[in-house]
C-alpha positions in Angstrom: 11.0 -1.0 -64.8 14.5 -2.3 -64.6 17.4 -0.6 -66.4 18.3 -3.8 -68.3 14.8 -4.1 -69.7 14.9 -0.4 -70.7 18.2 -0.9 -72.7 16.7 -3.9 -74.4 13.7 -2.0 -75.6 15.8 0.9 -76.9 18.0 -1.6 -78.8 15.0 -3.3 -80.3 13.5 0.0 -81.5 16.8 1.1 -83.0 17.2 -2.3 -84.8 13.7 -2.0 -86.3 14.2 1.6 -87.5 17.6 0.8 -89.0 16.1 -2.2 -90.9 13.3 0.0 -92.3 15.9 2.6 -93.5 18.0 -0.1 -95.2 15.0 -1.5 -96.9 14.1 2.0 -98.2 17.6 2.4 -99.7 17.4 -1.0 -101.3 14.1 -0.2 -103.2 15.1 3.4 -104.0 17.4 4.3 -106.9 21.1 4.4 -106.1 22.2 7.9 -105.4 25.9 7.3 -105.4 26.9 9.7 -102.7 28.1 8.1 -99.5 28.0 11.4 -97.6 24.5 12.1 -98.7 23.5 8.6 -97.8 24.9 9.0 -94.3 23.0 12.3 -93.8 19.7 10.9 -95.0 20.3 7.8 -92.9 20.9 9.8 -89.7 18.0 12.2 -90.3 15.6 9.4 -91.1 16.8 7.4 -88.1 16.3 10.3 -85.8 12.8 11.2 -87.2 11.5 7.7 -87.4 12.9 6.5 -84.0 11.7 9.5 -81.9 7.9 8.5 -81.7 8.5 4.8 -81.0 11.2 5.7 -78.4 8.8 8.2 -76.8 5.8 5.8 -76.8 7.5 2.5 -76.1 10.4 3.5 -73.9 10.5 6.9 -72.4 6.8 7.4 -71.4 6.4 3.9 -69.8 9.7 4.4 -67.8 8.6 7.8 -66.6 5.1 6.6 -65.6 6.6 3.5 -63.8 9.0 5.7 -61.8 6.1 8.0 -60.9 4.0 5.1 -59.7 6.8 3.8 -57.5 7.4 7.2 -56.0 3.7 7.7 -55.4 3.4 4.3 -53.7 6.4 5.1 -51.5 5.0 8.5 -50.6 1.6 6.9 -49.8 3.3 4.3 -47.5 5.2 7.0 -45.8 2.1 9.1 -45.2 0.3 6.0 -43.9 3.2 5.2 -41.5 3.3 8.8 -40.2 -0.4 8.8 -39.7 -0.3 5.5 -37.8 2.6 6.8 -35.6 0.6 10.0 -34.9 -2.5 8.0 -33.9 -0.3 5.8 -31.6 1.2 8.8 -29.9 -2.3 10.2 -29.4 -3.7 7.0 -28.0 -0.9 5.8 -25.7 -1.7 6.5 -22.0 2.0 7.3 -21.1 3.6 10.6 -21.9 6.1 10.4 -24.7 8.7 13.2 -25.0 11.6 13.3 -27.5 14.4 15.8 -27.2 17.6 16.3 -29.1 21.2 16.3 -27.8 20.8 19.9 -26.7 17.8 19.0 -24.6 15.3 20.7 -26.9 11.8 19.1 -27.1 10.9 17.7 -30.5 7.9 15.5 -29.7 5.3 16.0 -27.0 2.3 13.7 -27.2 -1.3 14.2 -25.9 -0.7 12.1 -22.7 2.3 14.4 -21.9 0.1 17.4 -22.3 -2.3 16.0 -19.7 0.5 15.0 -17.3 2.4 18.3 -17.4 -0.4 20.8 -18.3 1.3 22.3 -21.3 0.0 22.2 -24.9 2.4 20.7 -27.5 3.0 24.0 -29.3 4.0 25.7 -26.0 7.0 23.4 -25.4 8.2 22.2 -28.8 11.7 23.6 -29.4 12.1 24.6 -25.7 14.4 23.0 -23.1 13.3 19.8 -21.4 14.3 21.5 -18.1 10.9 23.2 -18.3 9.4 19.9 -17.0 11.9 19.4 -14.1 12.3 20.8 -10.6 14.9 23.5 -10.4 17.6 21.4 -8.8 17.1 18.6 -11.2 17.3 21.0 -14.1 20.7 22.2 -13.0 22.0 18.6 -12.7 20.5 17.8 -16.1 22.4 20.8 -17.7 25.7 19.5 -16.3 24.9 16.1 -17.5 24.2 17.2 -21.1 27.5 19.1 -21.2 29.5 16.0 -20.3 27.5 13.5 -22.2 29.6 13.4 -25.4 32.9 13.5 -23.5 32.4 11.0 -20.8 30.5 7.9 -21.9 30.5 6.4 -18.4 28.4 9.3 -17.1 25.3 8.0 -18.9 23.2 7.2 -15.9 19.7 7.8 -17.2 19.5 5.8 -20.4 18.2 2.3 -20.6 16.3 1.8 -17.3 13.3 3.0 -15.4 13.5 5.2 -12.3 11.3 7.4 -10.1 12.0 11.2 -10.3 10.0 14.4 -9.7 8.3 16.3 -12.5 7.2 19.9 -12.6 3.6 20.8 -13.5 2.8 24.0 -15.5 1.8 25.9 -12.3 5.2 25.0 -10.7 4.0 22.2 -8.4 6.1 19.1 -8.3 4.8 15.5 -8.5 6.4 12.0 -8.8 6.8 10.3 -12.2 8.2 7.1 -13.5 10.7 7.8 -16.2 12.3 5.5 -18.8 14.8 7.1 -21.3 16.1 5.5 -24.5 18.6 6.9 -27.0 18.5 6.7 -30.8 20.4 7.9 -33.8 18.1 9.7 -36.3 19.9 10.7 -39.6 23.1 11.2 -37.7 21.5 13.2 -34.9 21.3 11.9 -31.4 17.8 11.9 -29.9 16.4 10.9 -26.5 12.9 9.6 -25.9 11.4 9.5 -22.5 8.3 7.5 -21.5 6.6 9.3 -18.5 3.9 8.0 -16.2 2.3 10.1 -13.4 2.6 7.9 -10.2 1.1 10.4 -7.8 -1.8 8.1 -6.8 0.4 5.1 -6.6 2.8 6.9 -4.2 -0.2 8.0 -2.1 -1.4 4.4 -1.9 2.1 3.2 -1.0 2.5 5.9 1.7 -1.0 5.0 3.1 0.1 1.4 3.4 3.4 2.4 5.1 1.5 4.7 7.5 -1.1 2.0 8.3 1.8 -0.5 8.9 3.6 1.9 11.2 0.4 2.7 13.1 -0.4 -1.0 13.5 3.2 -1.7 14.7 3.0 1.3 17.1 -0.4 0.1 18.5 1.0 -3.4 18.9 4.1 -2.1 20.6 2.1 0.1 23.0 -0.2 -2.9 23.7 2.7 -5.2 24.4 4.5 -2.6 26.6 1.3 -1.9 28.5 0.6 -5.6 29.1 4.2 -6.2 30.1 4.1 -3.3 32.6 0.9 -4.7 34.1 2.6 -7.7 35.6 2.8 -6.4 39.1 -0.6 -4.8 39.1 -2.3 -8.0 37.9 -0.5 -10.4 40.1 -0.8 -8.5 43.4 -4.5 -9.0 44.0 -4.3 -12.6 42.8 -1.5 -13.3 45.3 -3.7 -11.8 48.1 -6.7 -14.0 47.0 -4.5 -17.1 46.9 -2.8 -16.4 50.1 -5.9 -15.6 52.2 -7.8 -18.6 50.7 -4.9 -20.8 51.8 -5.1 -19.3 55.3 -8.9 -20.0 55.5 -8.7 -23.5 53.9 -6.0 -24.5 56.5 -8.2 -23.1 59.3 -5.3 -21.3 60.7 -7.4 -19.2 63.1 -9.9 -21.9 64.0 -12.6 -24.1 62.3 -14.8 -22.7 59.6 -17.9 -24.2 61.1 -19.4 -25.8 58.0 -18.0 -28.2 55.3 -19.4 -26.0 52.5 -17.2 -23.1 53.6 -14.1 -25.4 53.1 -15.4 -26.5 49.7 -16.0 -22.9 48.5 -12.6 -21.8 49.8 -11.0 -24.7 47.8 -12.9 -23.5 44.7 -11.7 -20.0 45.2 -8.1 -21.2 45.5 -8.3 -23.4 42.5 -9.8 -20.6 40.4 -7.3 -18.1 41.5 -4.4 -20.5 40.7 -5.9 -21.1 37.3 -6.3 -17.4 36.6 -2.7 -16.8 37.7 -1.5 -19.4 35.2 -3.5 -17.7 32.4 -2.1 -14.3 33.4 1.4 -15.6 33.5 1.1 -17.0 30.0 -0.3 -13.7 28.6 2.3 -11.6 30.4 5.1 -13.9 29.2 4.0 -13.6 25.6 3.7 -9.8 26.0 7.2 -9.5 27.4 8.6 -11.6 24.5 6.8 -9.5 22.0 8.0 -6.3 23.7 11.6 -7.8 23.8 11.7 -7.5 27.6 12.1 -11.2 28.3 15.2 -11.7 30.4 17.1 -15.0 30.5 19.6 -16.3 33.0 21.5 -19.2 31.5 23.2 -21.9 33.6 24.1 -25.5 33.3 21.7 -27.9 35.0 20.4 -31.5 35.0 17.2 -32.0 33.1 16.2 -35.0 35.2 16.2 -32.9 38.4 14.3 -30.0 36.6 11.6 -32.4 35.3 10.5 -33.6 38.7 8.5 -30.5 39.6 6.5 -30.3 36.3 5.8 -34.0 36.4 4.3 -33.7 39.9 2.3 -30.6 39.0 0.2 -32.0 36.2 -3.0 -33.8 37.2 -2.7 -37.2 35.5 -4.6 -39.5 37.9 -6.4 -41.3 35.1 -3.4 -41.5 32.8 -0.1 -43.2 32.7 2.7 -40.6 33.1 6.2 -41.8 32.4 9.5 -40.0 32.9 12.2 -41.8 30.8 14.9 -39.2 31.3 18.3 -40.8 32.1 20.4 -39.8 35.1 23.7 -39.8 33.2 22.8 -37.3 30.5 25.0 -34.2 30.0 23.9 -30.9 31.4 21.9 -28.4 29.4 23.1 -24.8 29.3 19.9 -22.6 29.3 17.5 -20.6 31.5 16.4 -23.3 34.0 13.2 -21.6 35.0 12.1 -21.2 31.3 13.0 -24.8 30.5 10.9 -25.9 33.5 8.1 -23.8 32.1 8.5 -25.4 28.6 8.2 -28.8 30.3 5.1 -27.9 32.3 3.4 -26.4 29.2 4.1 -29.5 27.1 3.1 -32.0 29.8 -0.1 -30.0 30.6 -1.0 -29.9 26.9 -0.4 -33.7 26.5 -2.4 -34.6 29.6 -5.3 -32.2 28.6 -5.7 -33.7 25.2 -5.1 -37.4 26.1 -8.3 -39.4 27.0 -8.5 -41.5 30.1 -6.4 -44.6 30.0 -3.8 -43.0 27.7 -0.1 -42.5 28.1 2.2 -39.5 28.3 6.0 -40.1 28.1 8.7 -37.6 28.8 12.2 -38.3 27.4 15.5 -36.6 26.7 18.3 -37.9 24.5 21.3 -36.8 22.5 20.7 -37.1 18.7 23.3 -38.1 16.0 24.0 -34.4 15.3 24.9 -33.9 19.0 21.8 -31.8 19.7 19.9 -32.5 22.9 16.2 -33.4 22.3 13.5 -33.0 24.9 10.5 -35.1 23.8 6.9 -35.4 25.0 4.9 -38.2 23.4 1.2 -38.8 24.1 -1.6 -41.1 22.8 -4.1 -38.2 22.7 -6.5 -36.9 20.1 -3.8 -35.7 17.7 -3.9 -33.0 15.0 -3.6 -32.7 11.3 -1.2 -30.3 9.5 -3.7 -27.4 9.4 -4.4 -27.8 13.2 -0.7 -27.7 13.9 -0.3 -24.4 12.1 -3.4 -23.0 14.0 -2.0 -24.2 17.4 1.3 -22.4 16.8 -0.4 -19.0 16.3 -0.9 -17.0 19.5 -4.4 -16.9 20.9 -5.8 -19.2 18.3 -7.4 -22.5 19.2 -8.5 -25.5 17.1 -11.8 -25.8 19.1 -13.3 -22.3 19.1 -17.0 -23.0 19.8 -18.8 -21.7 22.9 -19.3 -25.2 24.0 -15.7 -26.2 23.4 -14.4 -29.1 25.5 -10.8 -27.9 26.1 -10.2 -24.6 27.9 -7.2 -22.3 27.7 -5.8 -19.2 26.1 -4.2 -20.8 23.1 -0.8 -19.7 24.2 0.7 -23.1 25.3 2.6 -24.1 22.1 3.3 -20.5 21.0 5.0 -19.8 24.3 6.9 -23.0 24.1 8.1 -22.1 20.6 9.2 -18.6 21.6 10.9 -19.8 24.8 12.7 -22.5 22.9 14.0 -20.0 20.3 15.2 -17.7 23.1 17.1 -20.7 24.6 18.7 -21.7 21.3 16.3 -24.5 20.4 13.7 -25.3 17.8 10.2 -26.8 18.2 9.3 -29.8 16.2 5.8 -31.4 16.1 4.6 -34.7 14.6 1.0 -35.6 15.0 -1.8 -37.7 13.5 -5.4 -37.2 14.3 -6.8 -39.8 16.8 -3.4 -41.4 17.2 -1.4 -38.9 19.3 1.3 -36.3 19.2 5.1 -36.1 19.6 6.5 -32.7 20.5 10.3 -32.2 20.4 12.4 -29.3 21.6 15.8 -29.6 20.0 18.6 -27.6 21.8 21.6 -26.7 19.7 24.8 -28.8 20.2 26.6 -25.8 21.8 24.0 -25.9 24.6 25.1 -29.3 25.7 27.6 -29.3 28.6 29.6 -32.2 30.0 29.0 -33.0 33.6 32.7 -32.6 34.2 32.6 -28.9 33.0 30.2 -27.8 35.7 29.3 -30.0 38.7 27.5 -27.1 40.4 23.9 -28.1 39.8 21.0 -26.2 41.3 17.4 -27.3 41.1 
């Protein structure tokens, strides 16, 4: 009930009572004494106004105020009960401490995390839940908290720290601290989560990654170190088959022997090419791939790869100009890039098709080595597959095209080592254009270095 309404009711009651008294004096005989009239007037006013004031004014006001207070108390109890239930239900530990570091709130989840019951820690120092060294740092922090505002390094963000269990063992926790002012008292609330299992999972992933990298490194180092051991017997097979096929020490006596010796030599050379690709990739992965840069003429370097690829049923065109600038790179590896690209183009181009080799200077002054074919082509997914080591587009046992799946990956790695990037444009059933773009600083004028070695 409002104060204005209360005053209105009191005034109304007083007005009614006064009117009744005046009416009484009007009908009663005149006494003639002003003092006596005033005494009777006051007495009657007090006596007659007390019950109406009590019933109409005082009691309703008191009851209304009690109702408001009861409603407010009920709301407070309901809010406290709800907060208590939330603190019990939340899965994260919630711990509130005052400015002295004394624990004021310790919920059920915090009990499970730290192993203490609430009544065991309330009023005790928060240091009870910290490793010893952290507790010392925390004490120093609390002492300087009020003085140096800039030293507040724990409030307002999440961080990983160590907690201390009841038995003294330490474990990792995720901690977020917030600050609040409660009735003029500074309080700190920490939200705590035990991240022991998460840290174990993270460490397991790190260990697995390290082990995989170690195994890969050992494999690459082993393969790189096997270069001599793998090539030596092959060189012997190739060398002796050449001796026999040339009939250096006399005729073989039968044509079949010569045919078989030729098969042995072709197979050995093919196996040597495969081993060279594997060993080159292993050396690159093991970071043992050495380069010897020099300036050279790409037209001269291209002659050997062009003559090596078997393209009797294709049209093989070399469009490299004789007046191009020199390229500064590892000549042997560029020759290998050319051989791999030409071999790929010839292998995947049907009879009657065309393979073109070209080199030109682009508008950005880069030197572009291009191999264009009219072969079977690839779509975008096939290009990504072809660039992954040891993967092949045709993987069936009856696949038509043989190989290790290292042709393009090796070209890409060697191009990168020589300051170039690999670009592929292809369309299925229409052909492929592979470009190796050497950086502008790799281009040398012929006047800079006329010493060219092929």
